[in-house]
C-alpha positions as CSV (number, residue, x, y, z in Angstrom):
1,M,17.1,2.4,12.4
2,D,17.6,0.2,9.4
3,V,15.2,0.3,6.4
4,Q,13.5,-3.0,7.3
5,S,12.8,-1.8,10.9
6,K,11.5,1.5,9.6
7,I,9.1,-0.3,7.1
8,K,7.9,-2.7,9.8
9,Q,7.3,0.3,12.1
10,Q,5.3,2.1,9.4
11,V,3.3,-0.9,8.4
12,T,2.4,-1.9,11.9
13,S,1.6,1.5,13.3
14,H,-1.0,2.4,10.7
15,P,-4.3,0.5,10.0
16,V,-3.9,1.0,6.2
17,A,-0.4,1.7,4.7
18,L,0.2,2.1,1.0
19,Y,3.6,2.2,-0.7
20,M,3.1,3.9,-4.0
21,K,4.7,6.0,-6.7
22,G,3.6,9.5,-6.0
23,T,1.0,10.6,-3.5
24,P,-2.7,9.9,-3.1
25,Q,-3.4,13.4,-4.4
26,F,-0.9,13.0,-7.3
27,P,-0.2,9.4,-8.1
28,Q,2.7,9.0,-10.6
29,C,1.7,5.6,-12.0
30,G,-1.5,4.1,-13.1
31,F,-1.3,1.2,-10.8
32,S,-0.8,3.4,-7.7
33,A,-3.7,5.6,-8.9
34,T,-6.0,2.5,-9.2
35,V,-5.3,1.3,-5.6
36,V,-5.9,4.8,-4.3
37,Q,-9.2,5.0,-6.1
38,I,-10.2,1.5,-4.8
39,L,-9.4,2.6,-1.2
40,Y,-11.5,5.7,-1.7
41,A,-14.3,3.6,-3.1
42,C,-14.2,1.4,0.0
43,G,-14.6,4.5,2.2
44,V,-11.0,4.8,3.3
45,K,-10.2,8.5,3.0
46,D,-7.3,8.7,5.4
47,F,-4.5,6.3,5.1
48,F,-0.7,6.3,5.5
49,S,1.2,6.5,2.2
50,V,4.8,6.5,1.3
51,N,6.0,7.9,-2.0
52,V,8.8,5.4,-2.9
53,L,10.1,7.7,-5.7
54,E,11.3,10.0,-2.9
55,D,13.3,7.4,-1.0
56,P,15.3,4.8,-3.0
57,E,16.2,2.9,0.2
58,I,12.4,2.4,0.9
59,R,11.7,1.6,-2.7
60,Q,14.1,-1.3,-2.7
61,G,13.5,-2.2,1.0
62,I,9.7,-2.7,0.6
63,K,10.2,-5.1,-2.2
64,E,12.4,-7.2,0.1
65,Y,10.1,-6.7,3.1
66,A,7.1,-8.4,1.4
67,N,9.1,-10.4,-1.0
68,W,7.0,-8.8,-3.7
69,P,8.7,-7.2,-6.8
70,T,6.3,-4.4,-7.7
71,I,4.9,-1.2,-6.3
72,P,2.2,-0.3,-5.2
73,Q,2.0,-2.5,-2.1
74,L,-1.0,-2.3,0.3
75,Y,-0.9,-3.3,3.9
76,V,-3.9,-3.6,6.2
77,G,-3.6,-4.2,9.9
78,G,0.2,-4.8,9.5
79,E,-0.4,-7.5,6.9
80,F,0.6,-7.4,3.3
81,V,-2.5,-7.5,1.1
82,G,-0.9,-7.3,-2.4
83,G,-0.3,-5.1,-5.4
84,C,-2.7,-3.6,-7.8
85,D,-4.1,-6.8,-9.5
86,I,-4.7,-8.5,-6.1
87,V,-6.3,-5.4,-4.7
88,R,-8.5,-5.0,-7.8
89,E,-9.6,-8.7,-7.5
90,M,-10.3,-8.4,-3.8
91,Y,-12.3,-5.2,-4.4
92,A,-14.4,-6.9,-7.1
93,S,-15.1,-9.9,-4.8
94,G,-15.9,-7.8,-1.7
95,E,-13.0,-9.3,0.2
96,L,-11.1,-6.0,0.4
97,R,-14.1,-4.2,2.2
98,K,-14.1,-7.0,4.7
99,A,-10.4,-6.8,5.3
100,L,-10.6,-3.0,5.7
101,A,-13.6,-3.3,8.1
102,G,-11.8,-5.9,10.2
């Protein structure tokens, strides 16, 4: 399976998927840590995460998959939501809770 197919399979088979640096228990960048905290604040305790630092192919492939240059990347219901700034804005406006509930 090529990396794009693998990413598509991961994104579409989990309600919430986060591609991040580190793990939810031990984020290795502030932006990843922020997105994890926002998910927890929205009541999402169990979500699929991929530590891109462990897989260079995924780290590059996810940027191409969403045509988005930075990590973290959040996917809800198979759809790309955004990176840290977008997730933060959506959380502040209440949009993120609606997306996660839907």
